[in-house]
C-alpha positions as CSV (number, residue, x, y, z in Angstrom):
1,X,19.5,2.2,-25.8
2,X,17.7,-1.1,-24.7
3,X,18.2,-1.4,-21.0
4,X,16.9,-4.4,-18.9
5,X,16.5,-3.6,-15.1
6,X,16.5,-6.4,-12.6
7,X,14.7,-5.4,-9.2
8,X,12.7,-7.4,-6.8
9,X,10.1,-4.7,-6.0
10,X,9.9,-1.7,-8.4
11,X,7.3,0.0,-6.4
12,X,6.9,3.4,-4.7
13,X,7.1,1.8,-1.4
14,X,10.7,0.3,-1.9
15,X,13.8,2.3,-1.4
16,X,15.6,0.9,-4.5
17,X,12.5,0.3,-6.6
18,X,11.3,3.9,-5.9
19,X,14.6,5.2,-7.4
20,X,14.2,2.9,-10.5
21,X,10.4,4.3,-10.8
22,X,12.0,7.9,-11.1
23,X,14.3,6.8,-13.7
24,X,11.6,5.0,-15.6
25,X,9.1,7.8,-15.6
26,X,11.6,10.3,-16.7
27,X,13.7,8.5,-19.4
28,X,10.9,6.0,-20.8
29,X,10.6,7.9,-23.9
30,X,14.4,8.1,-24.5
31,X,15.3,4.5,-24.0
32,X,13.6,1.1,-24.2
33,X,13.3,-0.4,-20.8
34,X,12.4,-4.1,-19.8
35,X,11.8,-4.5,-16.2
36,X,12.3,-8.1,-14.7
37,X,10.8,-8.0,-11.2
38,X,8.4,-9.6,-8.9
39,X,6.4,-6.5,-8.3
40,X,6.2,-3.6,-10.6
41,X,4.3,-0.2,-10.8
42,X,4.4,0.4,-14.4
43,X,4.4,4.2,-15.0
44,X,4.2,3.8,-18.7
45,X,2.9,0.3,-20.0
46,X,2.8,1.5,-23.5
47,X,6.6,1.9,-23.5
48,X,8.0,-0.2,-20.7
49,X,7.9,-3.9,-21.0
50,X,7.4,-6.0,-17.7
51,X,8.6,-9.5,-17.5
52,X,7.2,-10.9,-14.1
53,X,9.6,-13.1,-12.2
54,X,7.2,-15.6,-10.4
55,X,9.0,-16.1,-7.2
56,X,7.8,-15.7,-3.4
57,X,8.8,-12.3,-1.8
58,X,9.4,-13.9,1.6
59,X,11.5,-14.9,3.3
60,X,14.2,-12.6,1.8
61,X,16.7,-15.5,1.6
62,X,14.4,-17.4,-0.4
63,X,13.6,-14.6,-2.7
64,X,17.4,-14.0,-3.0
65,X,18.1,-17.6,-4.2
66,X,14.9,-17.9,-6.3
67,X,15.5,-14.7,-8.1
68,X,19.0,-15.8,-9.0
69,X,17.6,-19.0,-10.4
70,X,14.7,-17.9,-12.2
71,X,15.7,-14.2,-13.7
72,X,18.5,-15.6,-16.0
73,X,16.1,-18.2,-17.7
74,X,13.4,-15.4,-18.2
75,X,16.1,-13.1,-19.6
76,X,17.3,-15.7,-22.1
77,X,13.8,-16.6,-23.1
78,X,12.9,-13.0,-23.6
79,X,15.9,-12.3,-25.7
80,X,15.1,-15.3,-27.8
81,X,11.7,-14.3,-28.2
82,X,12.4,-10.6,-29.2
83,X,15.5,-11.4,-31.2
84,X,16.8,-8.2,-29.7
85,X,19.9,-7.8,-27.6
86,X,20.2,-5.5,-24.6
87,X,22.6,-2.8,-24.6
88,X,22.7,-2.7,-20.8
89,X,21.8,-4.9,-17.9
90,X,21.3,-3.0,-14.5
91,X,20.7,-4.8,-11.4
92,X,20.5,-4.0,-7.6
93,X,23.6,-5.1,-5.5
94,X,24.4,-8.8,-5.7
95,X,20.6,-9.9,-6.6
96,X,21.7,-11.0,-10.1
97,X,24.5,-13.1,-11.3
98,X,25.2,-11.1,-14.3
99,X,25.1,-7.7,-15.8
100,X,27.4,-4.5,-16.4
101,X,25.8,-2.1,-14.2
102,X,25.2,-2.6,-10.3
103,X,22.9,0.0,-8.5
104,X,24.2,-0.7,-4.9
105,X,22.1,0.7,-2.0
106,X,23.7,-1.6,0.6
107,X,26.9,-3.2,1.6
108,X,26.1,-6.5,3.3
109,X,29.7,-7.4,3.8
110,X,30.3,-4.3,5.6
111,X,27.1,-4.5,7.7
112,X,27.8,-7.9,8.9
113,X,31.3,-7.0,9.7
114,X,30.1,-4.1,12.1
115,X,28.9,-6.8,14.4
116,X,25.2,-5.7,14.2
117,X,23.0,-7.7,16.7
118,X,20.7,-10.3,15.2
119,X,16.9,-9.8,15.9
120,X,15.4,-12.2,18.2
121,X,13.2,-15.0,16.8
122,X,13.0,-16.6,13.3
123,X,12.5,-13.3,11.5
124,X,15.7,-12.0,12.8
125,X,17.8,-15.1,11.8
126,X,16.2,-15.2,8.2
127,X,17.0,-11.7,7.8
128,X,20.7,-12.3,8.9
129,X,21.0,-15.2,6.6
130,X,19.9,-13.0,3.6
131,X,22.7,-10.7,4.4
132,X,25.1,-13.5,4.5
133,X,24.0,-14.7,1.2
134,X,24.3,-11.4,-0.4
135,X,28.0,-11.1,1.3
136,X,29.1,-14.3,-0.3
137,X,28.2,-13.1,-3.7
138,X,29.0,-9.5,-3.6
139,X,33.0,-9.8,-4.2
140,X,32.2,-11.9,-7.4
141,X,29.5,-9.3,-8.8
142,X,31.6,-6.1,-7.8
143,X,34.6,-7.8,-9.4
144,X,32.6,-8.5,-12.8
145,X,30.6,-5.2,-12.9
146,X,31.8,-2.6,-15.5
147,X,30.2,0.3,-13.2
148,X,28.6,0.7,-9.9
149,X,26.2,3.3,-8.8
150,X,25.7,4.2,-5.0
151,X,23.4,6.7,-3.5
152,X,26.2,8.2,-1.0
153,X,29.7,9.1,-0.4
154,X,29.8,7.0,2.7
155,X,28.7,3.7,0.9
156,X,31.2,4.5,-1.8
157,X,33.9,4.4,0.8
158,X,32.5,1.3,2.3
159,X,32.7,-0.6,-1.1
160,X,36.2,0.9,-1.7
161,X,37.3,-0.4,1.7
162,X,35.6,-4.0,1.3
163,X,36.2,-4.4,-2.2
164,X,39.4,-2.3,-3.2
165,X,39.4,-3.7,-6.8
166,X,35.9,-1.7,-7.2
167,X,37.1,1.6,-6.3
168,X,37.5,3.3,-9.7
169,X,34.2,1.8,-10.8
170,X,31.9,3.7,-8.3
171,X,29.9,6.6,-9.2
172,X,27.8,8.5,-6.7
173,X,24.3,9.5,-7.5
174,X,22.2,10.9,-4.6
175,X,18.7,9.4,-4.2
176,X,15.8,11.5,-5.4
177,X,13.6,13.6,-3.1
178,X,10.4,15.1,-4.2
179,X,11.2,18.2,-2.6
180,X,8.3,20.3,-3.7
181,X,5.7,17.6,-3.1
182,X,7.1,17.6,0.5
183,X,6.7,21.2,1.4
184,X,3.8,21.7,3.9
185,X,0.8,23.7,2.2
186,X,-0.5,26.7,3.9
187,X,-3.8,25.2,4.0
188,X,-2.7,22.0,6.2
189,X,-4.6,22.1,9.6
190,X,-1.9,20.8,11.9
191,X,-4.0,20.9,15.0
192,X,-6.8,19.2,13.2
193,X,-4.8,16.2,11.9
194,X,-2.9,15.8,15.5
195,X,-6.6,15.7,17.0
196,X,-7.1,12.7,14.8
197,X,-4.2,10.9,16.4
198,X,-5.2,12.0,20.0
199,X,-2.5,14.4,20.0
200,X,-2.7,17.9,21.9
201,X,-1.6,20.9,20.1
202,X,1.0,21.6,22.7
203,X,2.6,18.3,22.6
204,X,6.1,18.0,21.1
205,X,5.7,15.4,18.4
206,X,8.5,13.3,17.0
207,X,7.9,11.2,13.8
208,X,9.8,7.9,13.2
209,X,9.3,6.3,9.6
210,X,10.7,3.0,8.4
211,X,9.2,0.5,6.2
212,X,10.5,-2.3,8.5
213,X,13.8,-3.4,10.2
214,X,12.7,-1.5,13.3
215,X,15.6,-3.1,15.3
216,X,18.1,-1.7,12.9
217,X,16.3,1.6,12.8
218,X,16.4,2.1,16.3
219,X,13.0,2.0,17.6
220,X,13.6,-0.2,20.6
221,X,16.3,2.7,21.7
222,X,13.8,5.2,21.2
223,X,11.3,3.4,23.4
224,X,14.0,3.0,26.0
225,X,14.6,6.7,25.8
226,X,11.0,7.9,26.2
227,X,10.8,6.3,29.7
228,X,12.8,9.2,31.0
229,X,10.4,11.5,33.1
230,X,12.0,14.5,31.6
231,X,10.3,13.7,28.2
232,X,6.7,13.5,29.6
233,X,5.7,16.0,26.8
234,X,7.2,14.4,24.0
235,X,5.0,12.0,21.8
236,X,6.1,9.6,19.0
237,X,4.4,8.8,15.8
238,X,5.5,5.5,14.3
239,X,5.0,5.2,10.5
240,X,5.4,1.9,8.8
241,X,5.7,-1.6,9.9
242,X,3.8,-4.8,8.9
243,X,0.8,-5.8,11.2
244,X,2.7,-8.5,13.0
245,X,5.7,-6.2,13.6
246,X,3.6,-3.5,15.0
247,X,1.7,-5.8,17.2
248,X,5.4,-7.0,18.8
249,X,6.3,-3.4,19.3
250,X,3.1,-2.3,20.8
251,X,3.6,-5.1,23.4
252,X,7.3,-3.7,23.9
253,X,5.9,-0.1,24.5
254,X,3.5,-1.4,26.8
255,X,6.1,-3.1,28.9
256,X,8.3,-0.3,28.9
257,X,5.3,1.9,30.2
258,X,5.4,4.1,27.4
259,X,2.4,3.0,25.3
260,X,0.5,6.4,26.1
261,X,3.4,8.4,24.2
262,X,3.2,6.4,21.0
263,X,1.1,6.2,18.1
264,X,1.5,3.3,15.8
265,X,0.0,4.2,12.4
266,X,1.3,1.4,10.2
267,X,2.2,1.8,6.4
268,X,0.7,4.9,4.8
269,X,0.2,5.8,1.1
270,X,1.0,9.3,1.9
271,X,3.2,9.8,5.1
272,X,3.6,13.6,4.3
273,X,0.6,14.6,6.8
274,X,2.5,12.8,9.7
275,X,5.6,14.8,8.9
276,X,3.8,18.0,8.5
277,X,2.1,17.4,12.0
278,X,5.3,17.0,13.9
279,X,8.0,19.1,15.5
280,X,10.9,16.7,14.5
281,X,12.0,13.8,12.9
282,X,14.1,10.9,14.8
283,X,15.9,7.9,13.4
284,X,18.4,6.4,15.8
285,X,19.5,3.8,13.3
286,X,22.6,1.6,13.5
287,X,23.4,1.6,9.7
288,X,22.2,3.5,6.6
289,X,23.4,3.9,3.1
290,X,21.4,7.2,2.5
291,X,18.2,7.2,4.3
292,X,15.4,8.6,2.1
293,X,13.3,9.1,5.2
294,X,15.5,11.5,6.8
295,X,16.0,13.5,3.5
296,X,12.1,13.4,3.1
297,X,11.7,14.7,6.6
298,X,14.2,17.5,6.1
299,X,12.5,18.4,2.8
300,X,9.0,18.6,4.8
301,X,10.8,21.4,7.0
302,X,11.6,19.1,9.9
303,X,14.7,19.2,12.3
304,X,16.4,15.7,12.0
305,X,17.5,13.8,15.0
306,X,19.9,11.0,13.8
307,X,23.5,9.8,14.0
308,X,26.1,10.9,11.6
309,X,25.8,7.8,9.2
310,X,26.1,7.5,5.4
311,X,24.0,10.0,3.6
312,X,22.7,11.7,6.8
313,X,26.2,13.1,7.6
314,X,25.9,15.2,4.4
315,X,22.7,16.7,5.6
316,X,22.9,17.0,9.3
317,X,24.8,19.7,10.9
318,X,24.4,19.5,14.7
319,X,22.3,22.6,16.0
320,X,21.9,24.0,12.5
321,X,19.6,21.4,10.7
322,X,19.0,19.1,13.5
323,X,20.6,17.1,16.4
324,X,23.4,14.6,16.0
325,X,23.1,11.5,18.4
326,X,24.8,8.2,19.1
327,X,22.7,5.2,18.6
328,X,22.3,4.8,22.4
329,X,19.1,5.4,24.6
330,X,20.9,8.0,26.7
331,X,22.1,10.0,23.7
332,X,18.5,10.0,22.3
333,X,17.1,11.3,25.7
334,X,19.6,14.2,25.5
335,X,18.9,15.2,22.0
336,X,15.0,15.1,22.8
337,X,15.9,17.3,26.0
338,X,17.4,19.6,23.7
339,X,14.7,19.7,21.4
340,X,12.3,20.5,24.3
341,X,14.7,23.3,25.5
342,X,15.0,24.9,21.9
343,X,12.5,27.9,21.5
344,X,9.7,27.1,19.0
345,X,10.9,30.0,16.5
346,X,14.5,28.6,16.5
347,X,13.0,25.1,15.8
348,X,11.2,26.4,12.9
349,X,14.7,28.0,11.6
350,X,16.3,24.8,11.9
351,X,13.5,22.9,10.0
352,X,13.8,25.6,7.5
353,X,17.9,25.0,7.2
354,X,17.1,21.3,7.1
355,X,14.7,21.9,4.1
356,X,17.3,24.2,2.3
357,X,19.7,21.6,2.6
358,X,17.5,18.9,1.2
359,X,16.3,21.0,-1.7
360,X,19.8,19.7,-3.8
361,X,18.4,16.3,-4.0
362,X,15.6,16.7,-6.4
363,X,14.0,14.1,-8.8
364,X,15.2,16.3,-11.8
365,X,18.9,16.3,-10.8
366,X,18.7,12.6,-10.0
367,X,17.4,11.8,-13.5
368,X,19.6,14.2,-15.3
369,X,22.5,12.2,-13.7
370,X,21.2,9.0,-14.8
371,X,20.6,10.2,-18.2
372,X,24.3,11.2,-18.5
373,X,25.5,8.0,-17.3
374,X,23.5,6.2,-19.9
375,X,24.7,8.5,-22.7
376,X,28.4,7.6,-21.4
377,X,27.6,3.9,-21.8
378,X,29.2,1.5,-22.6
379,X,31.9,1.7,-19.7
380,X,35.1,-0.5,-19.9
381,X,37.6,-1.4,-17.1
382,X,40.2,0.6,-19.2
383,X,37.9,3.6,-19.6
384,X,36.8,3.5,-15.9
385,X,40.4,3.2,-14.6
386,X,41.5,6.1,-16.7
387,X,38.6,8.3,-15.3
388,X,39.3,7.5,-11.7
389,X,41.2,10.5,-10.7
390,X,38.6,12.6,-12.1
391,X,35.9,10.6,-10.2
392,X,38.1,11.1,-7.0
393,X,38.3,14.8,-7.4
394,X,34.9,15.6,-8.2
395,X,33.1,12.7,-6.3
396,X,31.1,11.8,-9.2
397,X,27.4,13.0,-9.0
398,X,26.9,14.2,-5.4
399,X,24.0,15.4,-5.7
400,X,24.7,16.4,-9.3
401,X,27.5,16.3,-12.0
402,X,27.3,20.2,-12.0
403,X,28.5,22.2,-9.1
404,X,25.7,22.6,-6.5
């Protein structure tokens, strides 16, 4: 089957893009893929064609508009050049004005309707404008799509609520987690790695991972919580963030008087050592659709401290695989106090249970589910509606079409 994939960044550092990379690596020998993107880490240049979309990546609102303008023209040019039609056009959310399959990793309409605060400054308002542009286009795109794939049951429900006409079209395929690669090797020297970060072996270390969006991910609340004198032995490692964003948050940490408790390490090609050196993972986010970071932390054997958000609620059981919180500074403080009061052996057991819970979300299972979806294509409204009861009964592919 000839498949066209439209995605801004098909790279390992982009949540949706990394999922597309997993599909491409596994299925490039079975299908003909052409990727229309701004950035692409092509895993198989001999088999996968890349059509570069020459538009700026920032600001996101401009990227959204420019991608809508240039991508269709490049698609038509490519089809005329090759004289080969595509069997399937697959896009991310409302980032493209056409295509039968939407791979939705976010509900911008729902996010805006929850009344999330706008981050301060020009960056925050541009981000809000990007959400608003997506929200305007979402009803049109979801109505025209033949099929919609989402990574969590929570996001599935959000889309069904916001766009009732889309309910029967939605299938859940959980995001892929490289579970075996995230297991801490016996050879890893945690004390030595902590020493490189000026952390003591006796410190209780929490790790916070996010590509950006620190406001939405709850880092300000975490900084506020660390001001509590009961958490003097807690240290925080922040993985991710552009240099200008890190500079802003270093100032905020200093103003809060907790700069000695936080290590900002920026983007890392390999975040696993930071997970392996920690005692727990904390993500006091206000909105998630799956949270790869939380699942990867669990797969690395860490207790997860987070709210019961989309995706996370399927992983996190309070006291069993981590500690549930509300996205407030006081709730985070209470959870970190529970962390300090939990015996080390029990923390290891909690991490082991979290690791077992995350083990169901393997890359192999993810790509098997996508292969089944491609084998069932083409969809039609009539076919999708006739299968809606089956979808509701078996919650589609969460985390696999097979019973897990």
